[in-house]
C-alpha positions in Angstrom: -18.2 29.3 -41.7 -17.7 29.0 -45.4 -18.2 25.5 -46.8 -15.4 26.2 -49.4 -12.9 27.1 -46.7 -13.8 24.0 -44.7 -13.6 21.7 -47.8 -10.2 23.2 -48.7 -8.7 22.8 -45.2 -10.3 19.6 -43.9 -8.0 17.3 -46.1 -5.0 18.6 -44.2 -6.5 18.1 -40.8 -5.5 14.4 -40.8 -1.8 15.3 -40.7 -2.4 16.7 -37.2 0.3 18.6 -35.2 3.6 17.9 -36.9 6.1 20.6 -36.0 9.0 21.4 -38.3 10.0 24.1 -40.8 10.8 22.1 -44.0 7.3 21.8 -45.3 6.3 25.5 -44.7 9.6 26.8 -46.2 9.0 24.7 -49.3 5.4 25.9 -49.6 6.4 29.5 -49.1 9.2 29.2 -51.7 6.7 28.0 -54.3 4.5 31.0 -53.4 7.3 33.4 -54.1 8.7 33.7 -50.5 6.1 36.2 -49.3 7.5 36.0 -45.8 10.7 37.7 -47.1 8.7 40.8 -48.1 7.2 41.7 -44.7 8.6 43.3 -41.5 7.2 41.3 -38.6 6.6 41.3 -34.8 6.7 37.7 -33.6 4.8 36.8 -30.5 4.9 33.6 -28.4 3.9 32.7 -24.9 1.7 30.3 -23.0 -0.9 33.0 -22.3 -1.3 36.7 -23.2 0.1 36.5 -26.7 -3.4 37.1 -28.3 -4.0 40.2 -26.2 -0.6 41.6 -27.0 -1.1 41.0 -30.7 -4.6 42.7 -30.5 -3.1 45.7 -28.7 -0.3 46.1 -31.2 -2.5 45.6 -34.3 -5.0 48.2 -33.0 -2.4 50.8 -32.1 -0.3 50.5 -35.3 -3.5 50.7 -37.3 -4.4 53.9 -35.5 -0.9 55.2 -36.2 -1.7 55.0 -39.9 0.2 51.9 -41.0 -1.1 49.0 -43.0 -1.1 46.2 -40.5 -1.5 42.4 -40.9 -2.4 40.3 -37.9 -2.3 36.5 -37.7 -3.6 34.7 -34.6 -4.9 31.3 -33.7 -7.1 29.5 -32.9 -10.2 31.1 -34.3 -13.4 31.1 -32.2 -16.1 31.0 -34.9 -14.7 31.4 -38.4 -11.3 30.7 -40.1 -11.3 34.3 -41.4 -10.8 35.6 -37.9 -7.2 34.4 -38.0 -6.0 36.7 -40.8 -6.8 40.4 -40.4 -5.8 43.6 -42.3 -6.1 46.7 -40.2 -8.4 44.9 -37.8 -10.7 43.6 -40.6 -10.8 39.8 -41.1 -10.0 38.5 -44.6 -13.1 38.0 -46.7 -14.3 34.4 -47.2 -13.9 34.8 -50.9 -10.3 36.0 -50.7 -9.3 33.3 -48.3 -11.0 30.7 -50.5 -9.1 32.0 -53.6 -5.7 32.0 -51.7 -6.3 28.4 -50.4 -7.1 27.3 -54.0 -3.8 28.9 -55.1 -1.9 27.2 -52.4 -3.4 23.8 -53.3 -2.0 24.1 -56.8 1.6 24.2 -55.5 1.3 21.2 -53.2 2.7 18.2 -55.1 0.7 14.9 -54.6 3.9 12.7 -54.2 5.5 14.7 -51.4 4.9 15.0 -47.7 1.8 17.1 -47.2 1.8 20.3 -45.1 -0.4 20.4 -42.1 -3.6 22.4 -41.8 -1.8 25.0 -39.7 1.0 25.3 -42.2 -1.5 25.9 -45.0 -3.4 28.6 -43.2 -0.1 30.2 -42.1 1.1 30.2 -45.7 -2.3 31.9 -46.6 -1.6 34.6 -44.1 1.9 35.3 -45.4 0.6 35.3 -49.0 -2.3 37.7 -48.2 0.0 40.1 -46.3 2.5 40.2 -49.1 -0.3 40.7 -51.7 -1.5 43.7 -49.7 2.1 45.1 -49.2 1.5 45.5 -45.5 3.9 47.8 -43.6 4.0 45.4 -40.7 2.6 41.9 -39.8 2.1 40.8 -36.2 2.3 37.0 -36.0 1.2 34.9 -33.1 3.0 31.6 -32.7 0.6 28.6 -33.0 2.5 26.1 -30.8 5.9 26.5 -29.1 8.0 28.6 -31.3 11.2 27.0 -32.5 9.5 24.6 -35.0 6.3 26.5 -35.4 5.2 27.4 -38.9 5.4 31.1 -38.2 9.1 30.9 -37.3 10.4 31.3 -40.9 11.6 35.0 -40.6 15.2 35.5 -39.8 15.1 39.2 -39.0 12.0 40.2 -37.0 11.6 43.7 -35.8 10.9 42.4 -32.3 10.5 38.9 -30.8 8.1 38.8 -27.9 7.7 36.1 -25.2 4.7 37.0 -23.0 4.7 34.2 -20.4 5.7 30.6 -19.9 3.9 27.9 -18.0 3.2 24.2 -18.4 1.0 23.5 -21.4 1.3 21.3 -24.5 3.9 19.3 -22.6 3.0 16.3 -24.8 4.6 18.1 -27.7 7.0 20.7 -26.2 8.5 18.6 -23.4 7.7 17.7 -19.8 9.2 20.6 -17.9 9.0 24.4 -17.9 12.6 24.5 -19.0 11.8 22.3 -22.0 8.9 24.5 -22.9 11.0 27.7 -22.5 13.6 26.3 -24.9 11.0 25.8 -27.5 9.5 29.3 -27.1 12.9 30.9 -27.0 13.4 29.4 -30.5 11.8 32.5 -32.0 14.7 34.7 -30.8 17.0 35.7 -33.6 20.6 36.9 -33.8 20.9 40.6 -32.9 17.1 41.1 -33.0 15.4 42.9 -30.1 13.4 40.9 -27.6 10.6 41.8 -25.2 10.1 39.3 -22.4 7.3 39.2 -19.8 7.5 37.8 -16.3 8.7 34.2 -16.4 9.2 31.5 -13.8 12.9 31.3 -12.6 13.7 28.1 -14.6 12.2 29.6 -17.8 13.9 33.0 -17.2 17.3 31.2 -17.0 16.8 29.4 -20.3 15.6 32.6 -22.1 18.3 34.8 -20.6 21.0 32.3 -21.9 19.4 32.4 -25.3 19.2 36.2 -25.5 22.9 36.5 -24.4 24.0 33.8 -26.9 22.2 35.6 -29.8 23.1 39.1 -28.6 19.5 40.2 -28.5 18.9 43.7 -27.0 16.3 42.7 -24.4 13.6 44.4 -22.4 12.4 42.5 -19.3 9.0 44.0 -18.7 7.5 45.0 -15.4 3.7 45.5 -15.3 2.1 48.9 -16.0 0.9 50.8 -13.0 -2.9 51.0 -12.5 -4.1 54.6 -12.3 -7.8 55.4 -12.5 -10.4 52.7 -13.2 -9.4 50.6 -16.2 -6.4 52.8 -17.0 -2.7 52.2 -16.6 0.6 54.1 -16.9 3.8 52.8 -18.5 7.2 54.4 -18.8 10.2 53.1 -20.8 13.4 55.2 -20.8 12.8 58.1 -23.1 10.8 56.2 -25.5 7.4 55.9 -23.8 5.7 57.7 -20.9 2.0 57.4 -21.2 -1.3 56.7 -19.5 -3.8 54.7 -21.5 -7.1 53.0 -21.2 -7.3 49.2 -20.6 -10.4 47.8 -22.4 -9.5 44.2 -21.7 -10.4 42.9 -18.2 -8.2 41.3 -15.6 -5.2 42.3 -13.7 -3.0 40.3 -16.1 -3.6 43.1 -18.7 -1.3 45.3 -16.7 1.5 43.0 -17.9 0.1 42.3 -21.3 -0.3 45.9 -22.1 3.1 46.7 -20.7 4.6 44.1 -23.1 2.8 45.9 -26.0 4.1 49.3 -24.8 7.7 48.0 -24.6 7.4 46.6 -28.1 6.2 50.0 -29.3 9.1 51.6 -27.6 11.5 49.5 -29.7 9.6 50.4 -32.9 9.9 54.1 -32.0 13.6 53.6 -31.5 13.8 52.1 -35.0 12.1 55.2 -36.4 8.5 54.2 -36.6 6.1 57.1 -36.0 3.7 56.1 -33.3 2.1 59.2 -31.6 0.8 59.0 -28.1 -2.7 59.7 -29.4 -2.5 56.6 -31.6 -1.5 54.5 -28.6 -4.4 55.8 -26.5 -6.9 55.5 -29.2 -5.6 52.1 -30.3 -5.8 50.8 -26.7 -9.3 52.1 -26.4 -10.5 50.3 -29.5 -8.8 47.0 -28.8 -11.2 44.0 -28.7 -10.2 40.4 -28.0 -13.3 38.2 -27.8 -13.7 35.1 -25.7 -11.3 36.2 -23.0 -12.9 37.7 -19.8 -15.8 38.8 -22.0 -19.3 39.6 -20.7 -22.1 38.4 -22.9 -25.9 38.9 -22.7 -27.7 35.5 -22.9 -31.4 35.1 -22.3 -31.5 38.4 -20.4 -28.6 37.4 -18.2 -25.0 38.5 -18.1 -22.6 35.6 -18.3 -18.8 35.8 -18.3 -17.0 33.7 -21.0 -13.3 32.9 -20.9 -11.1 30.1 -22.4 -9.2 29.4 -19.2 -7.8 26.3 -21.0 -4.7 25.9 -18.9 -3.8 26.3 -15.2 -2.2 29.8 -15.6 -5.2 31.1 -17.5 -7.5 29.5 -14.9 -5.6 31.4 -12.2 -6.1 34.7 -14.1 -9.8 33.9 -14.4 -10.2 33.1 -10.7 -8.4 36.3 -9.8 -10.9 38.4 -11.8 -13.9 36.3 -10.6 -12.9 37.0 -7.0 -13.9 40.6 -7.6 -17.4 39.5 -8.5 -20.4 38.5 -6.4 -20.0 35.1 -4.9 -20.5 32.1 -5.1 -19.9 31.2 -8.8 -21.8 28.9 -11.1 -19.2 27.4 -13.4 -20.3 25.9 -16.7 -17.2 24.0 -18.0 -16.0 21.7 -20.7 -12.3 20.7 -21.2 -10.3 18.9 -23.8 -9.0 15.5 -22.9 -5.4 16.7 -23.2 -5.6 19.4 -20.6 -4.4 19.6 -16.9 -7.9 19.1 -15.5 -6.7 18.7 -11.9 -4.6 21.9 -11.9 -7.4 23.9 -13.6 -10.0 22.8 -11.1 -7.6 23.6 -8.2 -7.1 27.1 -9.6 -10.8 28.0 -10.0 -13.0 26.0 -7.7 -13.9 27.3 -4.2 -16.4 26.0 -1.6 -20.1 26.8 -2.3 -19.4 27.2 -6.0 -21.7 25.2 -8.3 -20.3 23.3 -11.3 -22.0 22.1 -14.5 -19.9 20.0 -16.7 -20.4 19.5 -20.5 -18.5 18.0 -23.4 -16.6 20.1 -25.9 -18.3 19.5 -29.3 -16.3 18.2 -32.3 -13.1 17.9 -30.3 -11.3 15.4 -28.1 -13.3 16.2 -25.1 -12.8 15.1 -21.5 -15.7 13.0 -20.1 -18.0 15.2 -18.0 -18.7 12.3 -15.5 -15.0 11.7 -15.0 -14.4 15.4 -14.5 -17.3 15.4 -11.9 -15.5 12.8 -9.8 -12.2 14.7 -10.0 -13.9 18.0 -9.1 -15.6 16.5 -6.1 -12.3 15.1 -4.9 -10.5 18.4 -5.3 -13.2 20.6 -3.9 -15.6 18.5 -1.8 -17.4 21.6 -0.5 -18.9 22.5 -3.9 -22.6 23.2 -3.4 -23.6 21.1 -6.5 -22.1 19.2 -9.4 -24.1 18.3 -12.4 -23.2 16.8 -15.8 -25.0 17.6 -19.1 -24.8 16.1 -22.6 -25.0 19.6 -24.2 -23.8 23.1 -23.4 -27.0 24.9 -24.0 -29.0 22.6 -21.8 -26.5 23.3 -19.0 -26.7 27.1 -19.6 -30.5 27.1 -19.7 -30.6 25.1 -16.5 -28.1 27.4 -14.8 -30.2 30.5 -15.8 -33.5 29.0 -14.9 -32.3 28.0 -11.4 -30.3 31.2 -10.8 -32.7 32.7 -8.2 -31.9 35.2 -5.5 -29.3 35.6 -4.3 -28.1 35.3 -7.9 -24.8 33.5 -8.7 -22.3 34.7 -11.3 -22.4 32.3 -14.2 -19.1 31.7 -15.9 -18.6 29.6 -19.1 -15.0 28.4 -19.4 -12.6 25.6 -19.8 -11.9 25.6 -23.5 -11.6 28.2 -26.3 -13.3 25.7 -28.5 -16.3 25.5 -26.2 -16.4 29.3 -26.1 -16.2 29.4 -29.9 -19.1 26.9 -30.1 -21.2 29.1 -27.8 -20.4 32.3 -29.9 -21.1 30.5 -33.2 -24.6 29.4 -31.9 -25.2 33.0 -30.7 -24.3 34.3 -34.1 -26.8 31.9 -35.8 -29.5 32.8 -33.3 
């Protein structure tokens, strides 16, 4: 990671998570309101939003448009967050933009947060490059998220809603749904994935209040291996490849297809061939991704909340059993529900800290895991991820277990960064 980018962003880290739109609007105004110059697709959801953004960006790039994509968090480098036609912003360009932004932040006013600064950088970069379309992933919630400054999105997307970030968004699914529904705008189309009944009620009321033409998405239908079919009225009727793993991609890809249907309705030219080729080329690292490590295949996945853990377990159930889990989690996560979602008898569990973040204590997690799943074959704790991985690989004798690294996107990012260096 660039030292310049780090040094420019670290000062804003101390302001933490501080939701609200006043600071970002002020910052963007001083940068010439770049967000007013860009058509956007706005995507929120507990899980699946990154995959949907990746699908849409890849497809619209294949269709010949100049496409910006903004996602978070990054796994290895800040530049991953801001892409133009699937290519991350260069370190030099991002550094220059951050220096420009720093010049318009007045020392005697409330400082923007780190997320607000990098979000402003994305808007600025996309406007500089006169993108045809920007696909923006919400950072946290929706209503007060720094991405929520556009009053007329082409499409607002809610992929899924489950309990996460309750410390900030509210204690119940209904509270969280209210925050995520905050990206919906008056008369603007909405695409909504499958939601729990209490969340669906909240979102339905919001779409009706704002007169949003709404598509409630059903999953695509699986056809041949790693292919699916989706049909939407007269707008889309297509079979396409599914490069991302897991049954959940039937829903995520269908959400992307429904969004493309609305764009077609608005006059955007998106040939079937661009959809198929864009789907084929979609890559979204760190989520159900197989990696070669020391001549072994290991599966890596964030699985940082209970719903994502359920998706991971669903996929893992198709693999040779038992599983050797190598896990680290942040202190703020639902450890009990995540363990309940993924652990099964005879599985093995190696617990590690998440470096450079507010990590859960591996020894405390070990006690919890044993209580939840007393029939685990073995639980070990380690002070460092790679010691745990090396031990798992060395002791993985016949019959071999499937090794899965999961529990935090930050842990996955740490692993991928070290791989990159080595």
